[in-house]
N, C-alpha and C positions, 0 to 999 in steps of 0.2 A: 504495499499499498505506499502512497506516496507521502513523506513523511507530513504535507500539510494539509495534506488531510490529514491522515490520524491528530492532526492539533490541535483541527477545527474540533475534530468531535469527543473532545479533550484527553486522545489514549496520552501526547506527549504538547509540553507549552514550550520548545524547544526545539527549534531548525538546528542540525546539525546539515556536518560535509563545506566543502568548501569553497562555497560562495560566502553572500553575510550571512550573520547570526544574527538572529530576533528573539525580544520574548512577548508573550502574550500579556494582556493590562492586566496593573496587579486587580486583585481582588477589595480592596480594603485605598480609599486618598487619603492620602497624606494632607497635612495642613501646615504652610509657611508659617513660623515664627509670630507675622503681626497676624492673620485668623485666631491663632492659640490666645493667643495677648488680647485681643478686640474681645474673644469668650470671658478672657477670666476678669476686664475689667465689667463688663455686664454682669459677670455671677455677683464678684465685691455690691456694683452699686446696688443691684436689685437687696442682698443683705444690709444693703446703710438701712433700702426703702422700707422693707418691715421694718426694722427694728425703729423706723423714723413716728413708723405706724404706730408699732405700740405704743411707744410714748405719749404720742398723742389723743390717743385713746385714754391711754391709764390716762391723761390731766386730765380728761374730760370725765369721765367715772370715777374720778382717788383723789381724795384732797390732797395736794403737794405737802400738809404739813405733819399732816399725823396716818395719811395713810387708812382713813376711812373713807366708806364711799361719797360721791358727790351727789346732791341732786339730784344728779338725773338719772345718775345707779339707784337709788333711792325708790325715785320714783315710779320709777318699772318693777321695784321690783314689790313695794306698796301698790301698786296695781292687779301684780298678779297674784300680792295672796289672796287682795277681794274681792278676785273670780273664784279663790277657788273656798274661799269663807263663802259666798253665795252660790256658792255650790252643792257644798256640802255642808249647808247650817252653818259654817261652826264659825269662831270667836274669832278676833284678829284684833289689833289692838293696837297705839300711837301714843309713845313715851314724850311728851314734853321736857328736856333738861336743858337749863339752865342756871350757868354756877352765880356767887356772889361771892362777891367782894372780890370777883378778879382782875378788873379795872383796878382796886387801889392798890393790888400786887405789885399787874403788867406796868405800873407810871412810876412803881414807888424800884424794883426791884429791874423796871428795864424790860423793856420788847425780847432779849435774847431766853428773856429767862422765863417771860410769858409764851416764849412759843413752851418752852421745856415742859412748862407746867403741863400745858395746854396739850403734850403729845405723853406724860404722863397719865389726867386725866383719862382721854383715850384709849391708853392703853387696860388703862383698870375698871374702865365701862364696857370693855370686850370683852372681860376674863369673867364679870360678874354674870353675862347673862349668854343663855343658854347657843346653841350651837346655829338656830336655825332662825335664832334673830338678826338681824342685822340696828347697826350702833352707823350714824350718821352725823357727821357735824356740818349742820346745817345755816352756820354761818358766826363768826368769832365764837362767844364760847355759850353757842347755842347747840347743844346735840337733840339728835331725834330719835329714838330706839321702834324700831315693828319687832311685834311677837308674835305672830303666828302664832296660830292652837292657842292664847293664850289663858283660856283657862276662867275660874271667875273673876269677879272682881279684888276676892281677900286677899286670891291667889297673885292678881296685878301689884298689889296696894306689896306685898311678901316682898317681892321685886325692886320696885323701887327704895322699898325704906336700907334694904341691900343696897342701889345703889348710893343713894346718898351714905354713907355706912362708910362705902367703898370709897368716894369722896371727899368724904372730910378724911380721913386720916393725912397724916403730916406729910410733907413732899420737902423729903432734902434734894438741895441744891448746889452746886458751891458755899459749902460752909454754911449755910441757912439753913434755917428751917421754916415753911412754906406753908400758909392754910389756904383752904376755898371750901366751902362749901354749894348748895344745892336747892335749885326750887326745883317739882317735877310735878308735870300735870298730865292726867292722864282719859287718855277719850277711847271705848271701846265701839269696835262693830259690833252687834249693829245701830247699838242702841245713845248714844249719842254721833250714830253722821256712819250711813251709808254708801258718802263715796272721797276718796282721797279729801280732797277739799276741807270737806266740811269734820272731819275728823280731824284734819291742822285746826284749823279754826279752830277746836271743841279743844282739840290736848294742848295750843296756844292758852288758851285764855283762862282755863285753869291752872299752867304754870303761873298770867300774874297772878290770880286767885293767892296761892304759894307765896308769894314772895311778899305780898300785901299783909294777907298773916301771917307775918314775924320771918321771913325765908326758911331753908332749911327743912322743907317741910314736902307733904304730900298733899295735890287735890286730883279727885275725879270728877268729871264732871258731869256737871248734872246730877250732883251730890254735893246737899246741901248741910250738910254734916261738917261739924268745924273741917280747918286746917289740920293734917296730921303729922306729927313730928318725929323720926326716925325712931322712937321708942316704940309708936303710937299712941304717943298723947295727944287731946290736945289740944290747941294751941291756949297757954294760961296754965299748964299742967303743973307745973315746976320744973317742968325735965325738958331734953333737947330744948335746948336752950340756944334756937338761931342766932348764927354766926354772921355779921353784915363784910 
């Protein structure tokens, strides 16, 4: 058989003989260094773009100072919790927590110390609630806490008291010791509101009632009873003196 015919059929890839020698086209394509470098640069650019996207997403969803969810992420989780509670006829609650006396500490110790105090308070709040709960830095020294499957009002009050106790613990910072307290308002679905806006407004109003009652206390929305201090005593009972 002619060597050329044999090569075309795959029996040989090289023609031999006194005439010219030749090889069949290679099975894989080689790339010049410039093409390879271009692909590497593109891969690096893609990785940087993806990293930048994650940073932008995190800035939108998580507070830069405390690492807590922002209003955007909190609103999403609240909406989902309300839908679940509505569908399953279950409970869901919001706790509005505002620090008492933080401005005075921030002004006297400086903003750097104030930021460190907010970070410590955020850590304590997260440690004091369940993993299914969401703690959000609502703004400044105000926090919102979402509690799906919140249970009874008594259980919510006990949770709030535990939060007050954790917040009131001394904070050692830079050789000094600082103390702040908190006021908490509680609103529960569906008794105090059936929408996110209604619950937020009810919890906020209850929190301000707690401040007016002497700070360092808990108030449930729609409850005309006296505000409770961390020990569960009504205002003026002689325990749990509020700190300003």
